[in-house]
C-alpha positions as CSV (number, residue, x, y, z in Angstrom):
1,M,0.0,0.0,0.0
2,N,0.9,3.6,-0.4
3,I,0.2,5.4,2.9
4,K,0.5,9.0,4.0
5,I,0.5,9.8,7.7
6,V,0.0,13.4,8.5
7,N,0.7,15.2,11.8
8,A,3.0,12.5,12.9
9,T,4.9,13.2,16.1
10,V,7.6,10.5,16.1
11,T,9.2,9.3,19.3
12,D,12.2,7.0,19.1
13,G,15.3,6.2,21.2
14,F,16.8,9.6,20.4
15,G,13.9,12.0,21.2
16,V,10.5,13.4,20.3
17,H,10.5,14.9,16.9
18,E,8.4,17.7,15.5
19,P,5.1,16.8,13.7
20,T,5.8,15.7,10.2
21,T,4.3,13.8,7.3
22,L,5.5,10.2,6.8
23,F,5.3,8.5,3.4
24,I,5.1,4.8,2.7
25,R,5.5,3.5,-0.8
26,D,4.8,-0.3,-1.0
27,D,6.8,-1.8,1.9
28,R,9.3,1.0,2.6
29,F,9.4,4.4,4.1
30,S,9.8,6.9,1.3
31,E,10.7,10.4,0.3
32,P,7.6,12.6,-0.1
33,F,5.6,11.8,-3.3
34,D,2.3,12.9,-4.7
35,G,0.4,9.6,-4.4
36,P,-2.1,8.1,-5.1
37,F,-2.5,6.9,-1.5
38,E,-4.7,4.0,-0.5
39,R,-4.8,5.4,3.0
40,E,-4.2,8.7,4.7
41,I,-4.0,8.6,8.5
42,D,-4.2,11.7,10.6
43,A,-2.0,11.1,13.7
44,A,-2.7,14.4,15.4
45,G,-2.8,13.8,19.2
46,L,-1.2,10.4,18.7
47,T,2.3,9.1,19.2
48,V,4.1,7.4,16.3
49,L,6.8,4.9,17.2
50,P,9.1,2.7,15.1
51,G,7.6,-0.8,14.9
52,L,7.9,-2.5,18.3
53,I,10.1,-5.6,18.3
54,D,9.5,-8.4,20.9
55,A,12.6,-10.4,21.0
56,H,11.3,-13.2,23.3
57,V,8.0,-14.9,22.6
58,H,6.6,-18.4,22.6
59,L,4.2,-19.1,19.7
60,R,3.8,-22.8,20.5
61,D,3.9,-23.7,16.8
62,P,4.7,-26.4,15.9
63,G,3.3,-28.9,18.4
64,A,1.0,-27.1,20.8
65,E,-1.2,-25.1,18.4
66,Y,-4.1,-25.6,20.8
67,K,-2.4,-23.0,23.0
68,E,-1.3,-20.6,20.3
69,D,-0.2,-20.7,16.7
70,I,1.7,-18.5,14.4
71,E,-1.5,-16.8,13.0
72,T,-3.1,-16.1,16.4
73,G,0.1,-15.2,18.1
74,T,1.0,-12.6,15.4
75,K,-2.5,-11.2,15.5
76,A,-2.1,-10.7,19.2
77,A,1.3,-9.0,18.6
78,A,-0.3,-6.6,16.1
79,A,-3.0,-5.8,18.6
80,G,-0.2,-4.8,21.0
81,G,1.6,-2.6,18.4
82,I,4.3,-5.1,17.8
83,T,5.5,-5.5,14.3
84,S,8.2,-8.2,14.7
85,V,8.5,-11.2,17.1
86,A,11.4,-13.6,17.7
87,C,10.0,-17.0,18.7
88,M,11.8,-19.3,21.1
89,P,12.7,-22.9,20.2
90,N,10.9,-24.9,22.9
91,T,8.4,-26.3,20.4
92,W,7.5,-29.8,19.6
93,P,9.5,-31.0,17.8
94,V,12.2,-28.7,19.2
95,C,13.4,-26.0,16.8
96,D,16.9,-27.5,16.6
97,N,17.2,-28.1,12.9
98,A,16.7,-26.5,9.5
99,T,13.5,-28.4,8.8
100,V,11.6,-26.9,11.7
101,I,13.0,-23.5,10.9
102,R,11.7,-23.7,7.4
103,Y,8.3,-24.8,8.6
104,I,8.1,-21.8,10.9
105,K,9.2,-19.4,8.1
106,D,6.9,-20.9,5.5
107,K,3.9,-20.8,7.8
108,A,4.7,-17.3,8.8
109,E,4.9,-16.2,5.2
110,K,1.3,-17.6,4.7
111,K,-0.4,-16.8,8.0
112,A,1.5,-14.2,10.0
113,V,0.5,-10.6,10.1
114,V,3.8,-9.4,11.7
115,N,7.4,-10.4,11.0
116,V,8.5,-13.7,12.6
117,F,12.1,-14.4,13.3
118,P,12.9,-17.9,14.6
119,I,15.4,-18.5,17.3
120,G,17.1,-21.9,17.1
121,A,18.1,-24.2,20.0
122,V,21.5,-24.3,21.5
123,S,21.4,-28.0,22.1
124,K,19.7,-30.9,20.4
125,G,16.3,-31.5,21.9
126,L,17.1,-28.8,24.5
127,Q,18.8,-31.6,26.4
128,G,22.0,-29.7,27.1
129,Q,24.3,-32.4,25.8
130,E,25.5,-31.6,22.3
131,L,25.1,-28.6,20.1
132,A,22.3,-28.3,17.6
133,E,22.8,-27.8,13.9
134,I,23.6,-24.1,14.3
135,G,25.1,-23.5,10.9
136,L,22.3,-25.1,9.0
137,M,19.7,-23.3,11.1
138,K,21.4,-20.0,10.4
139,E,21.2,-20.8,6.6
140,A,17.5,-21.5,7.1
141,G,16.9,-18.2,8.9
142,I,17.5,-18.1,12.6
143,V,18.5,-14.8,14.3
144,A,19.9,-16.2,17.6
145,I,20.2,-19.4,19.6
146,S,18.8,-20.3,23.0
147,D,17.7,-23.2,25.1
148,D,15.1,-20.9,26.7
149,G,12.9,-22.8,29.2
150,N,16.2,-24.4,30.2
151,P,19.5,-22.8,31.0
152,V,22.4,-23.8,28.8
153,A,23.4,-26.8,31.0
154,T,27.1,-26.5,31.4
155,A,29.8,-23.9,31.1
156,E,31.6,-26.0,28.5
157,L,28.5,-26.2,26.3
158,M,27.9,-22.5,26.8
159,K,31.5,-21.7,25.7
160,K,31.1,-23.8,22.6
161,A,27.7,-22.2,21.8
162,M,29.1,-18.7,22.2
163,R,31.9,-19.4,19.8
164,Y,29.7,-21.0,17.2
165,A,27.1,-18.2,17.5
166,D,29.8,-15.6,17.0
167,D,31.0,-17.4,13.9
168,Y,27.6,-16.8,12.4
169,D,27.2,-13.2,13.7
170,M,24.6,-14.2,16.3
171,V,24.3,-14.2,20.1
172,V,23.4,-16.8,22.7
173,I,20.3,-15.9,24.7
174,D,20.5,-17.7,28.0
175,H,17.8,-18.5,30.6
176,C,19.9,-18.2,33.7
177,E,18.9,-20.5,36.6
178,E,21.3,-23.0,38.2
179,P,19.8,-26.3,37.1
180,S,20.1,-28.0,40.5
181,M,18.1,-25.2,42.2
182,R,15.1,-25.1,39.9
183,N,12.8,-27.5,41.9
184,G,10.6,-24.8,43.4
185,V,7.4,-23.3,42.0
186,M,7.8,-19.6,43.0
187,N,10.3,-17.3,44.6
188,E,11.8,-18.6,47.9
189,G,10.7,-16.1,50.5
190,I,8.1,-15.2,53.0
191,A,5.2,-15.8,50.6
192,S,6.4,-19.3,49.6
193,M,6.9,-20.2,53.3
194,E,3.5,-19.0,54.3
195,M,1.9,-20.8,51.3
196,G,3.8,-24.0,52.1
197,V,5.2,-24.4,48.6
198,A,8.8,-25.0,47.5
199,G,10.7,-21.9,46.5
200,I,13.5,-21.0,44.0
201,P,16.1,-18.8,45.6
202,D,17.2,-15.6,43.8
203,I,20.8,-16.8,43.8
204,A,19.8,-19.6,41.3
205,E,19.6,-16.8,38.7
206,D,22.5,-14.8,40.0
207,M,24.9,-17.8,39.8
208,L,24.2,-18.5,36.1
209,V,24.3,-14.8,35.2
210,A,27.8,-14.6,36.9
211,R,28.9,-17.7,34.9
212,D,27.8,-16.3,31.6
213,I,29.5,-12.9,32.4
214,F,32.7,-14.7,33.2
215,L,32.6,-16.6,29.9
216,A,31.8,-13.4,28.0
217,D,34.8,-11.7,29.6
218,Y,37.1,-14.7,29.1
219,L,36.1,-15.3,25.4
220,E,35.7,-11.6,24.6
221,L,32.4,-12.5,23.0
222,P,28.8,-11.3,23.5
223,V,26.1,-12.9,25.6
224,H,22.5,-12.0,26.2
225,I,20.7,-12.7,29.5
226,A,17.0,-13.4,29.3
227,H,14.2,-12.2,31.5
228,V,16.2,-10.7,34.4
229,S,14.3,-10.8,37.7
230,T,16.7,-10.3,40.6
231,K,18.5,-7.3,42.1
232,G,21.6,-9.4,42.2
233,A,21.5,-10.1,38.5
234,V,21.0,-6.4,37.7
235,A,24.0,-5.5,39.9
236,L,26.2,-8.2,38.2
237,I,25.3,-7.0,34.7
238,R,25.8,-3.4,35.6
239,A,29.3,-4.0,37.0
240,A,30.2,-6.2,34.0
241,K,29.2,-3.5,31.6
242,E,31.2,-0.9,33.5
243,R,34.3,-3.0,33.0
244,G,33.7,-3.5,29.3
245,V,32.2,-7.0,29.2
246,C,30.0,-7.5,26.1
247,V,26.8,-8.5,27.9
248,T,23.2,-7.4,27.2
249,A,20.1,-8.2,29.1
250,E,16.3,-8.0,29.0
251,T,13.4,-8.0,31.4
252,C,9.7,-8.2,31.2
253,P,6.7,-6.1,32.4
254,H,5.8,-8.6,35.1
255,Y,9.2,-8.2,36.7
256,F,8.8,-4.5,37.0
257,T,5.1,-4.5,37.8
258,L,4.4,-7.5,40.1
259,T,6.0,-9.2,43.1
260,E,5.7,-12.7,44.7
261,D,2.6,-11.5,46.5
262,A,0.7,-11.9,43.2
263,C,1.0,-15.7,43.8
264,R,-0.9,-15.5,47.1
265,G,-4.1,-17.4,47.0
266,Y,-2.3,-19.9,44.9
267,N,-2.9,-17.7,41.8
268,T,-1.5,-19.9,39.0
269,L,-1.8,-17.0,36.5
270,A,1.1,-15.4,38.4
271,R,3.3,-18.5,38.2
272,C,6.2,-17.9,35.8
273,N,9.8,-18.9,35.4
274,P,12.0,-17.2,36.6
275,P,9.5,-16.4,39.4
276,L,8.1,-13.1,40.5
277,R,10.4,-11.7,43.2
278,T,10.4,-9.2,46.0
279,P,9.7,-5.4,46.0
280,A,13.4,-4.8,46.2
281,D,14.0,-6.9,43.1
282,R,11.2,-5.1,41.3
283,D,12.7,-1.8,42.1
284,A,16.2,-2.9,41.0
285,V,14.7,-4.0,37.7
286,I,13.1,-0.6,37.2
287,E,16.4,1.1,37.8
288,G,18.1,-1.3,35.5
289,V,15.8,-0.3,32.7
290,R,16.2,3.4,33.6
291,D,20.0,3.4,33.4
292,G,20.3,1.0,30.5
293,T,21.7,-1.9,32.4
294,L,18.7,-3.9,31.1
295,D,18.8,-3.2,27.4
296,L,15.5,-4.7,26.2
297,I,11.9,-5.1,27.3
298,V,10.3,-8.3,26.1
299,S,7.0,-10.0,26.8
300,D,8.1,-13.6,27.2
301,H,4.6,-14.3,25.9
302,A,3.9,-17.8,27.2
303,P,0.4,-18.9,26.3
304,H,-1.3,-21.9,28.0
305,H,-4.6,-23.6,27.8
306,A,-6.9,-23.3,30.7
307,D,-6.2,-26.9,31.6
308,D,-2.6,-26.0,32.3
309,K,-3.5,-23.2,34.7
310,D,-6.8,-24.1,36.3
311,I,-5.2,-26.7,38.5
312,E,-3.2,-27.0,41.7
313,F,-0.5,-24.3,42.0
314,A,2.3,-26.8,42.2
315,L,1.2,-28.6,39.0
316,A,0.4,-25.5,36.9
317,K,2.6,-24.6,33.9
318,N,4.8,-21.5,34.1
319,G,4.2,-18.4,32.1
320,M,1.7,-15.7,31.1
321,T,0.5,-14.0,27.9
322,G,2.1,-10.7,27.2
323,L,2.0,-9.5,23.6
324,E,-1.1,-7.4,23.9
325,T,0.0,-5.7,27.2
326,L,3.7,-5.2,26.5
327,F,3.6,-1.5,25.6
328,G,0.7,-0.6,27.9
329,L,2.3,-2.0,31.0
330,S,5.7,-0.6,30.1
331,Y,4.3,2.9,29.5
332,S,2.0,2.9,32.5
333,E,4.5,1.4,35.0
334,L,7.8,2.8,33.8
335,V,7.0,6.2,32.2
336,Q,3.9,7.3,34.1
337,K,4.5,5.8,37.5
338,H,8.3,5.8,37.8
339,N,9.3,8.6,35.4
340,V,11.5,6.6,33.2
341,P,12.0,8.6,30.0
342,L,9.7,7.5,27.2
343,T,12.6,7.5,24.8
344,R,14.4,5.0,27.0
345,V,11.4,2.7,27.0
346,V,11.0,3.1,23.2
347,H,14.7,2.3,22.6
348,A,14.3,-0.9,24.7
349,L,11.3,-1.9,22.5
350,T,12.7,-1.0,19.1
351,Q,16.4,-0.3,18.4
352,A,17.9,-2.4,21.2
353,P,16.2,-5.7,20.0
354,A,16.9,-4.8,16.4
355,D,20.6,-4.5,17.3
356,L,20.6,-7.7,19.3
357,L,19.1,-9.7,16.5
358,R,20.8,-7.9,13.7
359,L,17.6,-6.7,12.1
360,D,17.2,-3.7,9.7
361,R,14.2,-2.6,11.7
362,G,13.3,-0.5,14.8
363,V,13.8,2.8,13.0
364,I,11.7,5.2,10.9
365,R,13.9,6.4,8.0
366,V,13.7,6.5,4.2
367,G,14.5,3.1,2.7
368,A,13.8,1.1,5.9
369,P,11.0,-1.5,6.1
370,A,7.8,0.4,6.8
371,D,7.1,-1.0,10.2
372,L,5.5,1.5,12.7
373,S,3.2,1.6,15.7
374,I,0.7,4.4,16.5
375,F,-0.5,4.8,20.1
376,N,-2.8,7.1,22.0
377,L,-0.9,7.6,25.2
378,T,-3.7,9.3,26.9
379,E,-6.3,6.6,26.2
380,T,-6.7,4.0,29.0
381,Y,-8.2,0.5,28.7
382,T,-8.9,-2.3,31.2
383,V,-7.2,-5.6,30.5
384,D,-9.8,-8.3,29.9
385,R,-8.2,-11.7,29.6
386,F,-11.4,-13.2,28.2
387,H,-11.4,-10.8,25.2
388,Q,-7.7,-11.0,24.2
389,V,-6.8,-11.8,20.6
390,S,-4.4,-14.6,21.7
391,K,-5.9,-18.0,22.0
392,A,-4.7,-18.1,25.6
393,K,-6.2,-16.2,28.5
394,N,-3.5,-16.6,31.1
395,T,-2.6,-13.1,32.1
396,P,-2.5,-12.0,35.8
397,F,-3.2,-8.4,34.7
398,H,-7.0,-9.1,34.2
399,G,-8.9,-6.0,35.5
400,R,-5.8,-3.7,35.5
401,T,-6.3,-0.3,33.9
402,V,-3.3,0.8,31.7
403,S,-2.6,3.7,29.4
404,G,-1.4,3.6,25.8
405,R,-3.9,2.0,23.5
406,T,-2.8,0.8,20.1
407,R,-4.5,2.7,17.3
408,Y,-2.6,1.3,14.2
409,T,0.1,-1.3,13.6
410,I,1.7,-1.1,10.1
411,V,4.0,-3.9,9.0
412,G,5.8,-3.7,5.7
413,G,3.5,-1.1,4.5
414,K,0.3,-3.1,5.3
415,I,-2.1,-2.2,8.1
416,A,-1.9,-5.2,10.4
417,F,-4.1,-3.8,13.1
418,E,-6.5,-0.8,13.3
419,A,-8.4,0.0,16.5
420,K,-12.2,0.1,16.3
421,E,-13.6,3.5,17.2
């Protein structure tokens, strides 16, 4: 489509720019031209952002399409203003070979309404024993490797994975939890003790973060830490960056919004991995986003069927949906409540993930792919888990009022989502 957007106030990682007119010709941002235009959008009073990139989602496809699939997951992403997603490899079969990568990319080409970038497994079957077919997966289209859901099992395997990933200009994204300390179902603390359930200590995360930082320092290679949840991990990453270690990290809205108290009453919707932590951890995560210690904000969208959540707390699956609330929670909690600059949050949702995954996206400039998101920052809405676009309804934010409603999501010059008036 040829699209003209007038009165566009663009906010990116560098600042808020004067109202202008944006031109899209076919699938790219363009120099001004006279048309004809299939659509003209008046963005007066709205905020235009580079297309949001969610670098950590679970689409459950292949193998668990009853929870989510590529079509429904990407429609949920578009409803949240997200134009690109990177999907984790803990599918069935595991995304550890070129055949599964090709399946994802072929289905995405036919069914997805946003860009889908597969992440390949570090180890075969996510078993932590031998490396997966990294080179062949790269040829098929992966943008990173991870055993997410599991930590990379040993330091030796992590070292090999980092070297192989660097050979193919990629990074390892590691789920950091000491494997021998993952037997709990929530944060180890007062709440777990009072509830009488097994807990996971915060040092389980800190220990693996420290291991990966040591490896990155020793190898002089990059590493990326997934879904940071503890104050100890934030401190370790900050100190490593200050001494020049090539480490990047991400967190999720639930870690800067909720605490372990959300699990009280055996609320399975708040059960996730790593678990929700303490107020001190939450505050440290917020400061980590503010000062850039935590580079990215991701959803870790983890859809589950009701049968996986409407059961005993100790048996419930970990994870929550997050695509549709990623921006709203980030804006409401970080910008409005804690005065984190909007430009910092936008950078963490656009340019930072684009840099991590080596994508030519996350910016609005002539010649770049025409991905953008338009929000009404003053418009509030109430999260209703029963009326989400995702197949899954497992969000603990049901009933919460947030600001920043998606008005338009444009992907490659096509309108992927348009809010109903």
